[in-house]
C-alpha positions in Angstrom: 43.2 55.6 50.9 44.3 59.0 52.0 47.7 59.5 53.6 46.0 61.0 56.6 44.0 57.7 57.1 47.2 55.7 56.7 49.0 57.6 59.6 49.4 55.7 62.7 50.5 56.8 66.1 53.8 55.2 65.8 54.6 57.4 62.7 53.6 60.5 64.6 56.1 59.7 67.3 58.7 59.0 64.6 58.2 62.4 62.7 57.9 64.4 66.1 61.0 62.7 67.5 63.2 63.4 64.4 61.8 67.1 64.3 62.8 67.4 67.9 66.2 65.7 67.6 66.8 67.7 64.5 66.1 71.1 66.2 68.4 70.2 68.9 71.2 69.1 66.6 70.8 72.3 64.5 71.0 74.4 67.7 74.2 72.6 68.4 75.9 73.2 65.0 75.4 69.6 63.8 77.6 68.2 66.8 76.3 64.8 67.6 77.8 65.1 71.1 74.9 67.2 72.0 73.1 64.2 72.6 75.3 63.2 75.5 75.8 65.6 78.6 79.6 66.4 79.0 81.7 67.3 81.7 85.4 67.9 82.7 85.8 64.1 82.7 85.1 63.8 79.2 87.0 66.8 78.1 90.2 65.9 79.8 90.5 62.1 78.9 89.9 60.4 75.8 90.0 56.8 77.6 89.5 55.9 81.2 88.6 58.9 83.5 91.2 59.5 86.1 89.1 61.4 88.3 86.7 59.7 91.2 82.9 60.5 91.6 82.5 62.6 88.5 79.8 64.6 87.7 77.2 63.6 84.9 73.9 62.1 84.0 72.5 59.0 83.1 72.9 59.4 79.2 76.5 60.5 79.9 77.3 57.7 81.8 75.9 55.3 79.3 78.2 56.9 77.0 81.2 56.2 79.0 80.5 52.6 79.2 79.8 52.4 75.4 83.2 54.2 74.7 85.0 51.9 76.9 83.0 49.0 78.2 85.7 47.3 80.6 87.3 50.5 81.6 84.6 53.1 82.3 84.2 52.5 86.2 86.4 55.5 87.1 83.8 57.7 84.7 80.9 56.8 86.9 79.7 58.3 90.0 78.5 55.0 91.4 80.0 52.4 89.0 77.9 49.2 89.9 74.7 51.2 89.7 75.5 52.6 86.5 76.9 49.3 85.0 73.9 47.3 86.0 71.9 49.3 83.1 74.5 47.5 80.8 72.0 46.7 77.7 72.0 50.2 76.1 75.7 51.1 76.2 76.6 47.5 75.0 74.3 47.8 72.1 75.5 51.4 71.3 79.3 50.0 71.5 78.3 47.0 69.1 76.2 49.2 66.9 79.0 51.9 66.6 81.6 49.1 66.0 83.5 50.7 68.8 83.9 53.9 66.7 83.7 56.7 69.4 82.5 59.3 67.1 79.6 57.1 66.1 78.4 56.2 69.7 76.1 59.2 70.3 74.5 58.6 66.9 74.2 54.8 67.8 72.4 55.5 71.1 70.0 57.6 69.5 69.2 55.1 67.0 68.7 52.4 69.4 66.3 54.5 71.8 64.3 55.9 68.8 63.7 52.4 67.5 62.7 51.1 70.8 60.4 54.0 71.2 58.7 53.8 67.8 58.6 50.0 67.8 57.1 49.8 71.4 54.5 52.4 70.3 53.3 50.2 67.5 53.2 47.1 69.7 51.1 49.3 72.2 48.7 50.2 69.5 48.0 46.4 69.2 47.5 46.0 72.9 45.0 48.7 72.9 43.1 47.7 69.7 42.8 44.1 71.5 40.7 46.0 74.0 38.7 47.6 71.4 40.3 50.8 72.2 41.5 53.7 69.9 45.1 53.1 69.0 45.5 56.9 69.1 45.7 56.5 73.0 49.1 55.1 72.2 50.4 58.7 71.9 49.9 59.1 75.6 52.9 56.9 76.4 55.0 57.6 73.0 54.9 61.3 73.3 55.1 61.4 77.2 58.2 63.6 78.1 59.8 60.7 80.5 60.4 58.5 77.2 60.2 61.1 74.4 62.9 63.3 75.9 64.9 60.4 77.0 65.9 59.5 73.4 67.4 62.9 73.1 69.1 62.6 76.5 70.4 59.2 75.3 69.0 57.6 78.7 67.6 54.0 79.3 64.1 54.6 79.6 62.9 54.1 75.9 64.8 50.9 75.6 64.0 49.5 78.9 60.2 50.3 78.8 60.1 49.3 75.1 61.1 45.9 76.2 58.6 45.9 78.9 55.7 46.5 76.4 57.2 43.7 74.0 57.3 41.4 77.3 53.6 42.3 78.0 52.9 41.6 74.5 54.6 38.1 74.4 52.9 37.3 77.9 49.5 38.2 76.4 50.3 35.9 73.3 51.3 32.9 75.5 54.9 33.2 74.2 56.1 31.7 77.4 59.7 31.0 76.6 60.3 34.3 74.7 58.5 36.4 77.4 61.4 35.8 80.0 64.1 36.7 77.7 62.1 40.0 77.0 61.9 40.7 80.8 65.7 39.9 81.4 66.7 42.6 78.7 64.2 45.0 79.9 65.8 44.7 83.6 69.5 44.8 82.1 68.4 48.2 80.4 67.0 49.4 83.7 66.3 48.1 86.9 62.8 49.7 87.3 61.6 47.3 84.5 62.0 44.5 87.3 58.7 46.0 89.0 56.8 44.6 86.1 58.5 41.3 86.3 57.6 41.2 90.0 54.2 42.0 89.2 54.1 39.3 86.5 55.2 36.5 89.0 52.8 37.7 91.4 50.0 37.5 88.9 51.0 33.8 88.0 51.3 32.8 91.7 47.6 34.4 92.2 46.2 32.4 89.5 48.3 29.3 90.6 50.2 29.1 87.5 53.2 27.7 89.2 55.2 26.7 86.3 54.9 30.0 84.4 55.9 31.8 87.7 58.9 29.6 88.2 60.0 29.9 84.5 59.8 33.8 84.6 61.7 33.8 88.1 64.3 31.4 87.0 65.0 32.5 83.4 64.7 36.1 84.6 65.7 36.5 88.1 68.7 34.0 88.2 70.7 35.6 85.3 70.0 39.0 86.6 71.1 37.9 90.1 74.2 36.6 88.6 75.0 39.8 87.1 74.8 41.6 90.2 76.9 39.0 91.9 79.3 39.7 89.0 79.2 43.5 89.6 79.6 42.9 93.4 82.8 40.8 92.6 84.2 43.3 90.0 83.2 46.6 91.3 82.8 45.9 95.1 79.0 46.4 95.4 75.7 45.4 94.1 74.0 47.8 91.5 70.7 47.7 92.9 69.9 51.0 94.9 67.8 54.1 95.1 69.9 56.2 92.7 73.4 57.4 92.0 75.8 59.9 93.7 73.8 62.2 96.2 70.8 60.0 96.1 68.5 59.5 99.2 67.0 56.0 100.4 63.5 55.1 99.6 61.0 56.5 102.1 58.9 54.5 104.7 56.0 57.1 105.1 54.1 57.3 102.1 55.0 60.2 99.8 57.4 61.5 102.4 59.7 62.2 99.5 57.6 65.0 98.4 57.2 66.4 101.9 60.9 66.4 102.4 61.2 69.0 99.6 59.5 71.6 102.0 61.0 70.3 105.3 64.5 70.0 103.8 64.3 72.5 101.2 61.9 75.5 101.1 58.2 76.0 100.8 58.2 77.9 97.4 60.1 74.9 95.9 57.6 72.5 97.4 54.7 74.3 95.9 56.3 74.2 92.5 57.0 70.7 92.6 53.7 69.7 94.1 51.9 71.8 91.5 52.6 68.9 88.9 53.6 65.7 91.1 50.0 65.9 92.8 48.0 65.5 89.5 50.8 63.5 87.6 51.9 61.2 90.3 50.1 61.2 93.6 46.6 61.2 92.0 47.1 58.6 89.6 49.0 56.4 92.2 46.2 56.6 94.7 43.7 55.9 92.0 45.5 52.9 90.9 45.9 51.4 94.4 42.2 51.8 94.9 40.9 50.1 91.9 43.5 47.5 91.5 43.2 46.6 95.1 39.5 46.3 94.8 39.9 44.1 91.8 42.3 41.7 93.2 40.3 41.3 96.3 37.4 40.3 94.1 39.2 37.6 92.7 39.6 39.4 89.3 43.3 38.9 88.5 44.1 40.3 85.2 47.9 40.9 84.7 47.3 44.7 83.9 46.0 45.1 87.6 49.0 43.8 89.0 51.4 45.8 86.7 49.3 48.9 87.8 49.2 48.0 91.5 53.1 47.3 91.7 53.9 50.6 89.7 51.3 52.7 91.9 52.8 51.1 95.0 56.3 52.2 94.4 55.4 55.8 94.1 54.5 55.7 97.9 58.3 55.3 98.9 59.9 57.3 96.0 63.0 59.2 97.3 63.5 62.6 98.1 66.2 63.0 95.6 63.9 61.7 92.7 61.1 64.4 93.8 63.6 67.2 93.8 64.7 66.5 90.0 61.8 67.3 87.8 63.0 65.2 84.9 64.0 62.4 86.9 60.6 62.2 88.3 59.1 62.2 84.9 61.3 59.5 83.9 60.5 57.5 87.1 56.8 57.5 86.4 56.9 56.1 82.9 55.6 52.9 84.3 52.9 54.5 86.0 51.8 56.1 82.8 51.9 53.0 80.8 49.9 50.9 83.3 47.3 53.4 83.9 47.0 53.6 80.3 46.5 49.7 80.0 44.4 49.2 83.0 42.0 52.2 82.0 41.7 50.7 78.6 40.7 47.3 80.1 38.4 48.4 82.5 37.1 51.8 81.5 37.4 51.9 77.8 34.5 54.2 77.2 34.9 56.2 80.5 36.8 59.6 81.1 39.9 57.7 82.4 41.4 57.3 79.0 40.8 60.9 78.2 42.3 62.0 81.4 45.7 60.2 80.6 46.2 62.8 78.1 46.8 65.4 80.7 50.2 63.9 81.3 51.2 65.4 78.0 51.0 68.8 79.5 54.5 68.0 81.3 55.9 68.2 77.8 56.5 71.9 78.4 59.6 70.8 79.8 60.9 70.0 76.2 60.9 73.9 75.5 63.2 74.5 78.6 65.4 71.7 77.3 65.6 73.1 73.8 66.3 76.6 75.1 69.3 75.2 77.1 70.8 73.5 74.1 
């Protein structure tokens, strides 16, 4: 068998990730800290940050927690919100053995392993539906997770665990599945959108024991973690974002419209140019098709996953819409669920081919590389 025939999507993702990470690292002169956004807080403080409400970005906040797990609250813009995503920084702290110099490398290794491993699992899910495994590249190379490895943000780990949880659920691993959902939720709270959809699916099918098991084994520990954050840091972690965030909207897609009404029309046109085809149209498509399917009594879990991820797009905050990379990271769940549902219901149609259009957003990688 030739080398080309042995090639798999997860291998392509691994190779391209290493090339991308290597290029960024070379551009930074071999400094691992290029994978963590730095600011004055980092530069002036080797331990706890003495300032309040410092600037920063998700990967940077994860780095601060990994550097000092119990004392990084002053380095967070909204401490409880950042600490709720505890899994990645804690794993980084463990893998680096608390060695500050190794933490950026540890975060990269964790996210890269999660991305490559989840693409391999996604291949299996697609092949179960008699669909080409190569469609897994739509997820694996999508900028929302692909670039997040380089940024040390939580998406590769969180959605990698989501894919594992979906796989375990499809295999009937009813005791391992809740643990995967819990881990995904502790990596990033948006993974709970999938969990809620999974519980609703079991309730719809009157699988009361599986619904209760998921709710208790996943929801209860997560709720206790939120209570701990409330006692320790003074607030619950769940919310619509960090500092300068805006609340979830009530009117559908009002977050995008506010880019115009609270910004300017040219910026609105620029953002709408990619959010309409990449966010709004797929969300509306998902709501239409999954709503019809569920009303007909066809309750496949993929329909519920897509319904939940499409519905959340109606209320995305203005602060997420105005940040292109933030929006790309937010729609990872939508990309994944359209891919799965499309493979399930339209395996020979144009739906799966259309999903490849999402990779056009990878042009953002060029801007990132130029900025490093």
